[in-house]
PDB file as gemmi writes it, atoms N, CA and C in Angstrom:
CRYST1    1.000    1.000    1.000  90.00  90.00  90.00 P 1                      
ATOM      1  N   MET A   1       0.652  10.922  14.844  1.00  0.00           N  
ATOM      2  CA  MET A   1       0.668   9.763  13.971  1.00  0.00           C  
ATOM      3  C   MET A   1      -0.021   8.609  14.685  1.00  0.00           C  
ATOM      4  N   GLU A   2      -0.848   7.905  13.937  1.00  0.00           N  
ATOM      5  CA  GLU A   2      -1.542   6.728  14.468  1.00  0.00           C  
ATOM      6  C   GLU A   2      -1.029   5.480  13.762  1.00  0.00           C  
ATOM      7  N   THR A   3      -1.064   4.345  14.453  1.00  0.00           N  
ATOM      8  CA  THR A   3      -0.642   3.071  13.881  1.00  0.00           C  
ATOM      9  C   THR A   3      -1.781   2.073  13.986  1.00  0.00           C  
ATOM     10  N   LEU A   4      -2.120   1.448  12.852  1.00  0.00           N  
ATOM     11  CA  LEU A   4      -3.134   0.392  12.802  1.00  0.00           C  
ATOM     12  C   LEU A   4      -2.453  -0.877  12.326  1.00  0.00           C  
ATOM     13  N   ILE A   5      -2.653  -1.983  13.046  1.00  0.00           N  
ATOM     14  CA  ILE A   5      -2.026  -3.255  12.688  1.00  0.00           C  
ATOM     15  C   ILE A   5      -3.100  -4.324  12.627  1.00  0.00           C  
ATOM     16  N   GLY A   6      -3.185  -4.998  11.478  1.00  0.00           N  
ATOM     17  CA  GLY A   6      -4.155  -6.066  11.299  1.00  0.00           C  
ATOM     18  C   GLY A   6      -3.693  -7.361  11.936  1.00  0.00           C  
ATOM     19  N   GLY A   7      -4.569  -8.343  11.923  1.00  0.00           N  
ATOM     20  CA  GLY A   7      -4.278  -9.646  12.500  1.00  0.00           C  
ATOM     21  C   GLY A   7      -4.038 -10.687  11.425  1.00  0.00           C  
ATOM     22  N   ASN A   8      -4.388 -11.938  11.728  1.00  0.00           N  
ATOM     23  CA  ASN A   8      -4.179 -13.040  10.792  1.00  0.00           C  
ATOM     24  C   ASN A   8      -5.303 -13.205   9.785  1.00  0.00           C  
ATOM     25  N   GLY A   9      -6.453 -12.571  10.016  1.00  0.00           N  
ATOM     26  CA  GLY A   9      -7.590 -12.703   9.114  1.00  0.00           C  
ATOM     27  C   GLY A   9      -7.591 -11.631   8.042  1.00  0.00           C  
ATOM     28  N   ASN A  10      -8.715 -11.540   7.337  1.00  0.00           N  
ATOM     29  CA  ASN A  10      -8.905 -10.532   6.300  1.00  0.00           C  
ATOM     30  C   ASN A  10      -9.375  -9.244   6.964  1.00  0.00           C  
ATOM     31  N   ASP A  11      -8.501  -8.250   7.009  1.00  0.00           N  
ATOM     32  CA  ASP A  11      -8.785  -7.014   7.738  1.00  0.00           C  
ATOM     33  C   ASP A  11      -9.155  -5.880   6.786  1.00  0.00           C  
ATOM     34  N   PHE A  12      -9.994  -4.959   7.272  1.00  0.00           N  
ATOM     35  CA  PHE A  12     -10.352  -3.730   6.574  1.00  0.00           C  
ATOM     36  C   PHE A  12      -9.934  -2.591   7.495  1.00  0.00           C  
ATOM     37  N   LEU A  13      -8.823  -1.931   7.161  1.00  0.00           N  
ATOM     38  CA  LEU A  13      -8.252  -0.905   8.034  1.00  0.00           C  
ATOM     39  C   LEU A  13      -8.281   0.444   7.333  1.00  0.00           C  
ATOM     40  N   THR A  14      -8.823   1.453   7.994  1.00  0.00           N  
ATOM     41  CA  THR A  14      -8.924   2.799   7.431  1.00  0.00           C  
ATOM     42  C   THR A  14      -8.277   3.791   8.379  1.00  0.00           C  
ATOM     43  N   GLY A  15      -7.395   4.609   7.830  1.00  0.00           N  
ATOM     44  CA  GLY A  15      -6.703   5.615   8.613  1.00  0.00           C  
ATOM     45  C   GLY A  15      -7.593   6.794   8.937  1.00  0.00           C  
ATOM     46  N   SER A  16      -6.966   7.862   9.400  1.00  0.00           N  
ATOM     47  CA  SER A  16      -7.683   9.070   9.804  1.00  0.00           C  
ATOM     48  C   SER A  16      -7.187  10.244   8.961  1.00  0.00           C  
ATOM     49  N   GLU A  17      -7.525  11.441   9.368  1.00  0.00           N  
ATOM     50  CA  GLU A  17      -7.108  12.634   8.637  1.00  0.00           C  
ATOM     51  C   GLU A  17      -5.681  13.062   8.962  1.00  0.00           C  
ATOM     52  N   VAL A  18      -5.020  12.385   9.909  1.00  0.00           N  
ATOM     53  CA  VAL A  18      -3.617  12.664  10.214  1.00  0.00           C  
ATOM     54  C   VAL A  18      -2.758  11.553   9.612  1.00  0.00           C  
ATOM     55  N   ALA A  19      -1.448  11.699   9.691  1.00  0.00           N  
ATOM     56  CA  ALA A  19      -0.543  10.682   9.158  1.00  0.00           C  
ATOM     57  C   ALA A  19      -0.717   9.370   9.918  1.00  0.00           C  
ATOM     58  N   ASP A  20      -0.798   8.270   9.166  1.00  0.00           N  
ATOM     59  CA  ASP A  20      -0.993   6.941   9.752  1.00  0.00           C  
ATOM     60  C   ASP A  20       0.043   5.966   9.221  1.00  0.00           C  
ATOM     61  N   VAL A  21       0.332   4.945  10.022  1.00  0.00           N  
ATOM     62  CA  VAL A  21       1.045   3.755   9.575  1.00  0.00           C  
ATOM     63  C   VAL A  21       0.032   2.629   9.658  1.00  0.00           C  
ATOM     64  N   ILE A  22      -0.249   1.981   8.513  1.00  0.00           N  
ATOM     65  CA  ILE A  22      -1.263   0.924   8.461  1.00  0.00           C  
ATOM     66  C   ILE A  22      -0.585  -0.338   7.940  1.00  0.00           C  
ATOM     67  N   ILE A  23      -0.606  -1.403   8.744  1.00  0.00           N  
ATOM     68  CA  ILE A  23       0.073  -2.655   8.413  1.00  0.00           C  
ATOM     69  C   ILE A  23      -0.965  -3.769   8.380  1.00  0.00           C  
ATOM     70  N   GLY A  24      -1.055  -4.461   7.252  1.00  0.00           N  
ATOM     71  CA  GLY A  24      -2.076  -5.486   7.088  1.00  0.00           C  
ATOM     72  C   GLY A  24      -1.772  -6.806   7.773  1.00  0.00           C  
ATOM     73  N   ASN A  25      -0.518  -7.255   7.757  1.00  0.00           N  
ATOM     74  CA  ASN A  25      -0.127  -8.587   8.225  1.00  0.00           C  
ATOM     75  C   ASN A  25      -0.746  -9.675   7.359  1.00  0.00           C  
ATOM     76  N   ASP A  26      -1.068 -10.845   7.926  1.00  0.00           N  
ATOM     77  CA  ASP A  26      -1.603 -11.955   7.134  1.00  0.00           C  
ATOM     78  C   ASP A  26      -3.057 -11.706   6.759  1.00  0.00           C  
ATOM     79  N   GLY A  27      -3.557 -12.487   5.821  1.00  0.00           N  
ATOM     80  CA  GLY A  27      -4.926 -12.327   5.345  1.00  0.00           C  
ATOM     81  C   GLY A  27      -4.967 -11.453   4.104  1.00  0.00           C  
ATOM     82  N   ASP A  28      -6.108 -11.457   3.430  1.00  0.00           N  
ATOM     83  CA  ASP A  28      -6.347 -10.583   2.282  1.00  0.00           C  
ATOM     84  C   ASP A  28      -6.926  -9.285   2.832  1.00  0.00           C  
ATOM     85  N   ASP A  29      -6.080  -8.275   2.953  1.00  0.00           N  
ATOM     86  CA  ASP A  29      -6.447  -7.055   3.664  1.00  0.00           C  
ATOM     87  C   ASP A  29      -6.762  -5.906   2.713  1.00  0.00           C  
ATOM     88  N   THR A  30      -7.581  -4.971   3.184  1.00  0.00           N  
ATOM     89  CA  THR A  30      -7.851  -3.717   2.494  1.00  0.00           C  
ATOM     90  C   THR A  30      -7.383  -2.592   3.404  1.00  0.00           C  
ATOM     91  N   LEU A  31      -6.437  -1.790   2.901  1.00  0.00           N  
ATOM     92  CA  LEU A  31      -5.855  -0.699   3.677  1.00  0.00           C  
ATOM     93  C   LEU A  31      -6.192   0.620   2.999  1.00  0.00           C  
ATOM     94  N   ASN A  32      -6.782   1.545   3.739  1.00  0.00           N  
ATOM     95  CA  ASN A  32      -7.178   2.841   3.195  1.00  0.00           C  
ATOM     96  C   ASN A  32      -6.526   3.965   3.981  1.00  0.00           C  
ATOM     97  N   GLY A  33      -5.743   4.771   3.297  1.00  0.00           N  
ATOM     98  CA  GLY A  33      -5.230   5.990   3.901  1.00  0.00           C  
ATOM     99  C   GLY A  33      -6.225   7.106   3.612  1.00  0.00           C  
ATOM    100  N   LEU A  34      -6.346   8.044   4.487  1.00  0.00           N  
ATOM    101  CA  LEU A  34      -7.213   9.202   4.238  1.00  0.00           C  
ATOM    102  C   LEU A  34      -6.317  10.429   4.123  1.00  0.00           C  
ATOM    103  N   GLY A  35      -6.440  11.389   5.029  1.00  0.00           N  
ATOM    104  CA  GLY A  35      -5.578  12.560   5.002  1.00  0.00           C  
ATOM    105  C   GLY A  35      -4.224  12.236   5.602  1.00  0.00           C  
ATOM    106  N   GLY A  36      -3.307  13.166   5.526  1.00  0.00           N  
ATOM    107  CA  GLY A  36      -1.979  12.961   6.087  1.00  0.00           C  
ATOM    108  C   GLY A  36      -1.098  12.154   5.152  1.00  0.00           C  
ATOM    109  N   ASP A  37       0.188  12.146   5.443  1.00  0.00           N  
ATOM    110  CA  ASP A  37       1.158  11.374   4.669  1.00  0.00           C  
ATOM    111  C   ASP A  37       1.267   9.999   5.309  1.00  0.00           C  
ATOM    112  N   ASP A  38       0.600   9.018   4.712  1.00  0.00           N  
ATOM    113  CA  ASP A  38       0.454   7.689   5.300  1.00  0.00           C  
ATOM    114  C   ASP A  38       1.478   6.704   4.759  1.00  0.00           C  
ATOM    115  N   ILE A  39       1.741   5.661   5.549  1.00  0.00           N  
ATOM    116  CA  ILE A  39       2.518   4.504   5.114  1.00  0.00           C  
ATOM    117  C   ILE A  39       1.589   3.304   5.199  1.00  0.00           C  
ATOM    118  N   LEU A  40       1.370   2.636   4.059  1.00  0.00           N  
ATOM    119  CA  LEU A  40       0.517   1.452   3.997  1.00  0.00           C  
ATOM    120  C   LEU A  40       1.390   0.267   3.612  1.00  0.00           C  
ATOM    121  N   ARG A  41       1.367  -0.773   4.420  1.00  0.00           N  
ATOM    122  CA  ARG A  41       2.173  -1.965   4.141  1.00  0.00           C  
ATOM    123  C   ARG A  41       1.280  -3.193   4.178  1.00  0.00           C  
ATOM    124  N   GLY A  42       1.236  -3.904   3.043  1.00  0.00           N  
ATOM    125  CA  GLY A  42       0.450  -5.130   2.971  1.00  0.00           C  
ATOM    126  C   GLY A  42       1.112  -6.242   3.765  1.00  0.00           C  
ATOM    127  N   GLY A  43       0.630  -7.444   3.583  1.00  0.00           N  
ATOM    128  CA  GLY A  43       1.194  -8.590   4.275  1.00  0.00           C  
ATOM    129  C   GLY A  43       1.499  -9.707   3.305  1.00  0.00           C  
ATOM    130  N   ASN A  44       1.398 -10.935   3.777  1.00  0.00           N  
ATOM    131  CA  ASN A  44       1.792 -12.095   2.985  1.00  0.00           C  
ATOM    132  C   ASN A  44       0.769 -12.541   1.953  1.00  0.00           C  
ATOM    133  N   ASN A  45      -0.424 -12.031   1.987  1.00  0.00           N  
ATOM    134  CA  ASN A  45      -1.453 -12.471   1.040  1.00  0.00           C  
ATOM    135  C   ASN A  45      -1.773 -11.359   0.050  1.00  0.00           C  
ATOM    136  N   ASN A  46      -2.943 -11.441  -0.571  1.00  0.00           N  
ATOM    137  CA  ASN A  46      -3.354 -10.486  -1.599  1.00  0.00           C  
ATOM    138  C   ASN A  46      -4.040  -9.292  -0.942  1.00  0.00           C  
ATOM    139  N   ASP A  47      -3.431  -8.122  -1.073  1.00  0.00           N  
ATOM    140  CA  ASP A  47      -3.921  -6.937  -0.381  1.00  0.00           C  
ATOM    141  C   ASP A  47      -4.312  -5.839  -1.360  1.00  0.00           C  
ATOM    142  N   ILE A  48      -5.235  -4.994  -0.922  1.00  0.00           N  
ATOM    143  CA  ILE A  48      -5.641  -3.803  -1.664  1.00  0.00           C  
ATOM    144  C   ILE A  48      -5.232  -2.606  -0.827  1.00  0.00           C  
ATOM    145  N   MET A  49      -4.468  -1.688  -1.434  1.00  0.00           N  
ATOM    146  CA  MET A  49      -4.031  -0.486  -0.731  1.00  0.00           C  
ATOM    147  C   MET A  49      -4.475   0.739  -1.510  1.00  0.00           C  
ATOM    148  N   ARG A  50      -5.153   1.655  -0.825  1.00  0.00           N  
ATOM    149  CA  ARG A  50      -5.638   2.885  -1.453  1.00  0.00           C  
ATOM    150  C   ARG A  50      -5.059   4.075  -0.699  1.00  0.00           C  
ATOM    151  N   ALA A  51      -4.316   4.895  -1.421  1.00  0.00           N  
ATOM    152  CA  ALA A  51      -3.754   6.102  -0.815  1.00  0.00           C  
ATOM    153  C   ALA A  51      -4.861   7.128  -0.618  1.00  0.00           C  
ATOM    154  N   GLY A  52      -4.599   8.103   0.209  1.00  0.00           N  
ATOM    155  CA  GLY A  52      -5.580   9.157   0.464  1.00  0.00           C  
ATOM    156  C   GLY A  52      -5.120  10.482  -0.108  1.00  0.00           C  
ATOM    157  N   ALA A  53      -5.416  11.553   0.605  1.00  0.00           N  
ATOM    158  CA  ALA A  53      -5.151  12.899   0.121  1.00  0.00           C  
ATOM    159  C   ALA A  53      -3.692  13.321   0.282  1.00  0.00           C  
ATOM    160  N   GLY A  54      -2.939  12.689   1.151  1.00  0.00           N  
ATOM    161  CA  GLY A  54      -1.562  13.098   1.402  1.00  0.00           C  
ATOM    162  C   GLY A  54      -0.584  12.475   0.425  1.00  0.00           C  
ATOM    163  N   ASN A  55       0.696  12.659   0.711  1.00  0.00           N  
ATOM    164  CA  ASN A  55       1.769  12.027  -0.052  1.00  0.00           C  
ATOM    165  C   ASN A  55       2.077  10.703   0.637  1.00  0.00           C  
ATOM    166  N   ASP A  56       1.551   9.627   0.090  1.00  0.00           N  
ATOM    167  CA  ASP A  56       1.552   8.332   0.769  1.00  0.00           C  
ATOM    168  C   ASP A  56       2.575   7.376   0.177  1.00  0.00           C  
ATOM    169  N   THR A  57       3.016   6.421   1.002  1.00  0.00           N  
ATOM    170  CA  THR A  57       3.922   5.361   0.577  1.00  0.00           C  
ATOM    171  C   THR A  57       3.218   4.029   0.771  1.00  0.00           C  
ATOM    172  N   MET A  58       3.213   3.200  -0.284  1.00  0.00           N  
ATOM    173  CA  MET A  58       2.581   1.880  -0.228  1.00  0.00           C  
ATOM    174  C   MET A  58       3.615   0.818  -0.550  1.00  0.00           C  
ATOM    175  N   VAL A  59       3.684  -0.212   0.288  1.00  0.00           N  
ATOM    176  CA  VAL A  59       4.648  -1.296   0.123  1.00  0.00           C  
ATOM    177  C   VAL A  59       3.886  -2.610   0.152  1.00  0.00           C  
ATOM    178  N   GLY A  60       4.032  -3.410  -0.897  1.00  0.00           N  
ATOM    179  CA  GLY A  60       3.389  -4.718  -0.917  1.00  0.00           C  
ATOM    180  C   GLY A  60       4.223  -5.728  -0.150  1.00  0.00           C  
ATOM    181  N   ASP A  61       3.975  -6.968  -0.392  1.00  0.00           N  
ATOM    182  CA  ASP A  61       4.726  -8.060   0.197  1.00  0.00           C  
ATOM    183  C   ASP A  61       4.402  -9.269  -0.668  1.00  0.00           C  
ATOM    184  N   LYS A  62       4.563 -10.443  -0.152  1.00  0.00           N  
ATOM    185  CA  LYS A  62       4.189 -11.633  -0.914  1.00  0.00           C  
ATOM    186  C   LYS A  62       2.700 -11.563  -1.225  1.00  0.00           C  
ATOM    187  N   GLY A  63       2.292 -12.180  -2.291  1.00  0.00           N  
ATOM    188  CA  GLY A  63       0.899 -12.099  -2.708  1.00  0.00           C  
ATOM    189  C   GLY A  63       0.748 -11.090  -3.831  1.00  0.00           C  
ATOM    190  N   SER A  64      -0.385 -11.132  -4.488  1.00  0.00           N  
ATOM    191  CA  SER A  64      -0.686 -10.203  -5.580  1.00  0.00           C  
ATOM    192  C   SER A  64      -1.481  -9.040  -5.013  1.00  0.00           C  
ATOM    193  N   ASP A  65      -0.855  -7.877  -4.994  1.00  0.00           N  
ATOM    194  CA  ASP A  65      -1.440  -6.699  -4.363  1.00  0.00           C  
ATOM    195  C   ASP A  65      -1.885  -5.688  -5.410  1.00  0.00           C  
ATOM    196  N   VAL A  66      -2.826  -4.834  -5.021  1.00  0.00           N  
ATOM    197  CA  VAL A  66      -3.287  -3.739  -5.871  1.00  0.00           C  
ATOM    198  C   VAL A  66      -3.030  -2.437  -5.130  1.00  0.00           C  
ATOM    199  N   PHE A  67      -2.254  -1.552  -5.754  1.00  0.00           N  
ATOM    200  CA  PHE A  67      -1.949  -0.235  -5.205  1.00  0.00           C  
ATOM    201  C   PHE A  67      -2.743   0.797  -6.003  1.00  0.00           C  
ATOM    202  N   THR A  68      -3.397   1.724  -5.340  1.00  0.00           N  
ATOM    203  CA  THR A  68      -4.083   2.816  -6.026  1.00  0.00           C  
ATOM    204  C   THR A  68      -3.664   4.128  -5.379  1.00  0.00           C  
ATOM    205  N   GLY A  69      -3.064   5.003  -6.175  1.00  0.00           N  
ATOM    206  CA  GLY A  69      -2.634   6.302  -5.676  1.00  0.00           C  
ATOM    207  C   GLY A  69      -3.816   7.195  -5.368  1.00  0.00           C  
ATOM    208  N   GLY A  70      -3.576   8.201  -4.548  1.00  0.00           N  
ATOM    209  CA  GLY A  70      -4.613   9.160  -4.176  1.00  0.00           C  
ATOM    210  C   GLY A  70      -4.350  10.510  -4.821  1.00  0.00           C  
ATOM    211  N   PHE A  71      -4.712  11.571  -4.122  1.00  0.00           N  
ATOM    212  CA  PHE A  71      -4.601  12.915  -4.673  1.00  0.00           C  
ATOM    213  C   PHE A  71      -3.221  13.533  -4.499  1.00  0.00           C  
ATOM    214  N   GLY A  72      -2.371  12.959  -3.673  1.00  0.00           N  
ATOM    215  CA  GLY A  72      -1.040  13.510  -3.438  1.00  0.00           C  
ATOM    216  C   GLY A  72       0.002  12.881  -4.340  1.00  0.00           C  
ATOM    217  N   ASP A  73       1.264  13.141  -4.012  1.00  0.00           N  
ATOM    218  CA  ASP A  73       2.398  12.543  -4.710  1.00  0.00           C  
ATOM    219  C   ASP A  73       2.743  11.250  -3.976  1.00  0.00           C  
ATOM    220  N   ASP A  74       2.361  10.132  -4.549  1.00  0.00           N  
ATOM    221  CA  ASP A  74       2.461   8.842  -3.861  1.00  0.00           C  
ATOM    222  C   ASP A  74       3.624   8.018  -4.385  1.00  0.00           C  
ATOM    223  N   ARG A  75       4.084   7.101  -3.540  1.00  0.00           N  
ATOM    224  CA  ARG A  75       5.196   6.209  -3.862  1.00  0.00           C  
ATOM    225  C   ARG A  75       4.727   4.775  -3.668  1.00  0.00           C  
ATOM    226  N   MET A  76       4.888   3.949  -4.717  1.00  0.00           N  
ATOM    227  CA  MET A  76       4.489   2.540  -4.675  1.00  0.00           C  
ATOM    228  C   MET A  76       5.748   1.696  -4.835  1.00  0.00           C  
ATOM    229  N   ILE A  77       5.991   0.798  -3.876  1.00  0.00           N  
ATOM    230  CA  ILE A  77       7.258   0.067  -3.828  1.00  0.00           C  
ATOM    231  C   ILE A  77       7.024  -1.426  -4.020  1.00  0.00           C  
ATOM    232  N   TRP A  78       7.775  -2.015  -4.960  1.00  0.00           N  
ATOM    233  CA  TRP A  78       7.791  -3.457  -5.185  1.00  0.00           C  
ATOM    234  C   TRP A  78       9.191  -3.945  -4.862  1.00  0.00           C  
ATOM    235  N   ASN A  79       9.304  -4.963  -4.011  1.00  0.00           N  
ATOM    236  CA  ASN A  79      10.592  -5.538  -3.634  1.00  0.00           C  
ATOM    237  C   ASN A  79      10.729  -6.949  -4.187  1.00  0.00           C  
ATOM    238  N   ASP A  80      11.969  -7.360  -4.422  1.00  0.00           N  
ATOM    239  CA  ASP A  80      12.243  -8.703  -4.920  1.00  0.00           C  
ATOM    240  C   ASP A  80      11.589  -9.733  -4.001  1.00  0.00           C  
ATOM    241  N   GLY A  81      10.847 -10.667  -4.574  1.00  0.00           N  
ATOM    242  CA  GLY A  81      10.138 -11.678  -3.796  1.00  0.00           C  
ATOM    243  C   GLY A  81       8.673 -11.357  -3.594  1.00  0.00           C  
ATOM    244  N   ASP A  82       8.266 -10.118  -3.935  1.00  0.00           N  
ATOM    245  CA  ASP A  82       6.850  -9.763  -3.851  1.00  0.00           C  
ATOM    246  C   ASP A  82       6.086 -10.463  -4.966  1.00  0.00           C  
ATOM    247  N   GLY A  83       4.776 -10.481  -4.863  1.00  0.00           N  
ATOM    248  CA  GLY A  83       3.929 -11.122  -5.861  1.00  0.00           C  
ATOM    249  C   GLY A  83       3.765 -10.271  -7.106  1.00  0.00           C  
ATOM    250  N   SER A  84       2.816 -10.672  -7.949  1.00  0.00           N  
ATOM    251  CA  SER A  84       2.474  -9.925  -9.161  1.00  0.00           C  
ATOM    252  C   SER A  84       1.496  -8.827  -8.772  1.00  0.00           C  
ATOM    253  N   ASP A  85       1.978  -7.603  -8.735  1.00  0.00           N  
ATOM    254  CA  ASP A  85       1.193  -6.484  -8.236  1.00  0.00           C  
ATOM    255  C   ASP A  85       0.682  -5.605  -9.372  1.00  0.00           C  
ATOM    256  N   ILE A  86      -0.401  -4.897  -9.101  1.00  0.00           N  
ATOM    257  CA  ILE A  86      -0.949  -3.894 -10.015  1.00  0.00           C  
ATOM    258  C   ILE A  86      -0.793  -2.545  -9.336  1.00  0.00           C  
ATOM    259  N   MET A  87      -0.202  -1.583 -10.056  1.00  0.00           N  
ATOM    260  CA  MET A  87       0.021  -0.249  -9.497  1.00  0.00           C  
ATOM    261  C   MET A  87      -0.670   0.784 -10.369  1.00  0.00           C  
ATOM    262  N   ARG A  88      -1.556   1.553  -9.751  1.00  0.00           N  
ATOM    263  CA  ARG A  88      -2.306   2.584 -10.471  1.00  0.00           C  
ATOM    264  C   ARG A  88      -2.036   3.935  -9.824  1.00  0.00           C  
ATOM    265  N   GLY A  89      -1.609   4.885 -10.617  1.00  0.00           N  
ATOM    266  CA  GLY A  89      -1.427   6.244 -10.117  1.00  0.00           C  
ATOM    267  C   GLY A  89      -2.753   6.979 -10.125  1.00  0.00           C  
ATOM    268  N   ASN A  90      -2.722   8.213  -9.712  1.00  0.00           N  
ATOM    269  CA  ASN A  90      -3.897   9.073  -9.719  1.00  0.00           C  
ATOM    270  C   ASN A  90      -3.374  10.473  -9.953  1.00  0.00           C  
ATOM    271  N   SER A  91      -4.030  11.489  -9.449  1.00  0.00           N  
ATOM    272  CA  SER A  91      -3.504  12.841  -9.613  1.00  0.00           C  
ATOM    273  C   SER A  91      -2.240  12.989  -8.773  1.00  0.00           C  
ATOM    274  N   GLY A  92      -1.482  14.015  -9.024  1.00  0.00           N  
ATOM    275  CA  GLY A  92      -0.201  14.177  -8.355  1.00  0.00           C  
ATOM    276  C   GLY A  92       0.896  13.502  -9.158  1.00  0.00           C  
ATOM    277  N   THR A  93       2.101  13.596  -8.669  1.00  0.00           N  
ATOM    278  CA  THR A  93       3.243  12.950  -9.309  1.00  0.00           C  
ATOM    279  C   THR A  93       3.557  11.685  -8.528  1.00  0.00           C  
ATOM    280  N   ASP A  94       3.157  10.545  -9.078  1.00  0.00           N  
ATOM    281  CA  ASP A  94       3.344   9.262  -8.404  1.00  0.00           C  
ATOM    282  C   ASP A  94       4.604   8.580  -8.920  1.00  0.00           C  
ATOM    283  N   VAL A  95       5.250   7.817  -8.045  1.00  0.00           N  
ATOM    284  CA  VAL A  95       6.493   7.135  -8.374  1.00  0.00           C  
ATOM    285  C   VAL A  95       6.331   5.653  -8.079  1.00  0.00           C  
ATOM    286  N   THR A  96       6.786   4.804  -9.012  1.00  0.00           N  
ATOM    287  CA  THR A  96       6.862   3.369  -8.742  1.00  0.00           C  
ATOM    288  C   THR A  96       8.338   3.014  -8.579  1.00  0.00           C  
ATOM    289  N   GLU A  97       8.628   2.246  -7.550  1.00  0.00           N  
ATOM    290  CA  GLU A  97      10.002   1.866  -7.241  1.00  0.00           C  
ATOM    291  C   GLU A  97      10.097   0.347  -7.273  1.00  0.00           C  
ATOM    292  N   PHE A  98      11.022  -0.174  -8.104  1.00  0.00           N  
ATOM    293  CA  PHE A  98      11.213  -1.616  -8.233  1.00  0.00           C  
ATOM    294  C   PHE A  98      12.586  -1.974  -7.688  1.00  0.00           C  
ATOM    295  N   ASN A  99      12.619  -2.754  -6.621  1.00  0.00           N  
ATOM    296  CA  ASN A  99      13.867  -3.183  -5.995  1.00  0.00           C  
ATOM    297  C   ASN A  99      14.056  -4.670  -6.245  1.00  0.00           C  
ATOM    298  N   GLY A 100      15.004  -5.024  -7.096  1.00  0.00           N  
ATOM    299  CA  GLY A 100      15.225  -6.422  -7.441  1.00  0.00           C  
ATOM    300  C   GLY A 100      14.990  -6.620  -8.919  1.00  0.00           C  
ATOM    301  N   SER A 101      14.904  -7.861  -9.342  1.00  0.00           N  
ATOM    302  CA  SER A 101      14.712  -8.161 -10.755  1.00  0.00           C  
ATOM    303  C   SER A 101      13.227  -8.273 -11.066  1.00  0.00           C  
ATOM    304  N   VAL A 102      12.853  -7.745 -12.207  1.00  0.00           N  
ATOM    305  CA  VAL A 102      11.470  -7.782 -12.662  1.00  0.00           C  
ATOM    306  C   VAL A 102      11.415  -8.660 -13.900  1.00  0.00           C  
ATOM    307  N   ALA A 103      10.589  -9.697 -13.882  1.00  0.00           N  
ATOM    308  CA  ALA A 103      10.475 -10.607 -15.022  1.00  0.00           C  
ATOM    309  C   ALA A 103       9.769  -9.911 -16.173  1.00  0.00           C  
ATOM    310  N   GLN A 104      10.263 -10.134 -17.375  1.00  0.00           N  
ATOM    311  CA  GLN A 104       9.616  -9.586 -18.558  1.00  0.00           C  
ATOM    312  C   GLN A 104       8.592 -10.579 -19.061  1.00  0.00           C  
ATOM    313  N   GLY A 105       7.507 -10.056 -19.604  1.00  0.00           N  
ATOM    314  CA  GLY A 105       6.514 -10.990 -20.123  1.00  0.00           C  
ATOM    315  C   GLY A 105       5.301 -10.349 -20.641  1.00  0.00           C  
TER     316      GLY A 105                                                      
END                                                                             
């Protein structure tokens, strides 16, 4: 397993063919998982997360994030206090998990 951690700026982080943990931190980050069962975690700003071929988990944070599932069975998590996120599945059986209250509108 490899771990990639972004800094305070706008980072572009891409995993490898093995399982990765990719953390964006601050800035408007782009996180890409490739092969393996990856964990992608955005930061405090607006992030783009793209799952890869494995069964990946994506977690946003504050800011408006975009989650895009890959070819595996992916999990997209929204927690109370997160921004207005967009979640897109792909092939596989993808799951969206909402923790907290979700405003209707």
